[in-house]
C-alpha positions in Angstrom: -2.8 53.8 16.1 -2.3 50.9 18.5 -2.2 51.2 22.3 1.6 50.9 22.7 2.1 53.7 20.2 -0.5 55.9 21.9 1.1 55.3 25.3 4.6 56.0 23.9 3.4 59.3 22.4 1.4 60.3 25.6 4.5 59.7 27.7 6.6 62.0 25.4 4.1 64.8 24.8 1.9 67.0 27.0 -1.2 65.5 25.4 -2.1 63.6 22.2 -5.3 63.6 20.2 -6.8 60.2 19.4 -9.9 58.8 17.7 -13.0 57.5 19.4 -12.0 54.0 18.3 -8.6 54.5 19.9 -10.3 55.6 23.1 -12.4 52.5 23.1 -9.3 50.3 22.6 -7.5 52.1 25.4 -10.5 51.7 27.7 -10.6 48.0 27.0 -6.9 47.6 27.8 -6.7 50.0 30.8 -7.9 50.0 34.3 -10.4 52.9 34.9 -9.5 54.4 38.3 -11.9 57.4 38.1 -14.8 58.1 35.7 -16.9 61.3 36.0 -19.6 62.5 33.6 -19.0 66.2 32.8 -22.5 66.5 31.4 -21.1 69.0 28.8 -18.3 67.1 27.2 -18.7 63.4 27.7 -16.8 61.7 30.5 -13.4 62.4 31.9 -11.4 59.4 33.1 -8.3 58.6 35.0 -6.8 55.4 33.5 -4.0 53.2 34.5 -2.0 51.4 31.9 0.9 49.3 33.0 2.5 51.5 35.7 1.4 54.9 34.2 -1.7 57.0 34.7 -3.5 59.0 32.0 -6.4 61.4 31.8 -8.7 60.8 28.9 -11.2 63.5 28.1 -13.2 64.9 25.2 -13.0 68.5 24.3 -16.0 70.7 23.5 -14.7 70.5 19.9 -15.2 66.7 19.9 -11.5 65.9 20.1 -10.4 63.1 22.3 -7.2 63.8 24.3 -4.9 61.6 26.3 -2.7 63.2 28.9 -0.1 61.6 31.2 -0.2 62.5 34.8 2.6 61.8 37.3 0.6 60.6 40.3 -2.9 59.6 41.4 -3.2 62.9 43.2 -2.3 64.8 40.1 -5.0 62.9 38.2 -7.6 63.5 40.9 -6.7 67.2 41.1 -7.1 67.7 37.3 -10.4 65.9 37.3 -11.6 68.0 40.2 -10.5 71.2 38.5 -12.3 70.2 35.2 -15.5 69.4 37.1 -15.4 72.7 38.9 -15.1 74.6 35.6 -17.9 72.5 34.0 -20.1 73.2 37.1 -19.5 76.9 36.7 -20.3 76.7 33.0 -23.9 75.6 33.9 -24.2 78.9 35.8 -23.3 80.9 32.7 -19.9 82.0 33.9 -18.6 82.3 30.3 -15.5 80.3 31.4 -13.8 77.7 29.2 -11.7 74.6 29.8 -8.1 75.0 28.6 -7.6 71.4 27.3 -4.3 72.3 25.8 -2.6 73.6 29.0 0.9 72.5 29.9 1.4 70.0 32.7 3.0 71.4 35.7 
């Protein structure tokens, strides 16, 4: 899938699954605004492509997801929320990340 098609689908759906190659292509063609290592499931990133922002993350099932966010703050908040869950996972909380949650 090419970047314009990925972006179009990500704009229309809550999230889309993409391949590792597509992630690499997206990273090459986007501006990385935030990049954090989760230490459990690769990196989570806030990307800017054209005038839109997207979260790119890897699930614990090795699936790469792209999710559109409305604002910079929404992206920052989602990354913060994810990192808090991953942090608690290190402590054995038994919690899991809901990668397939609906955007608010």
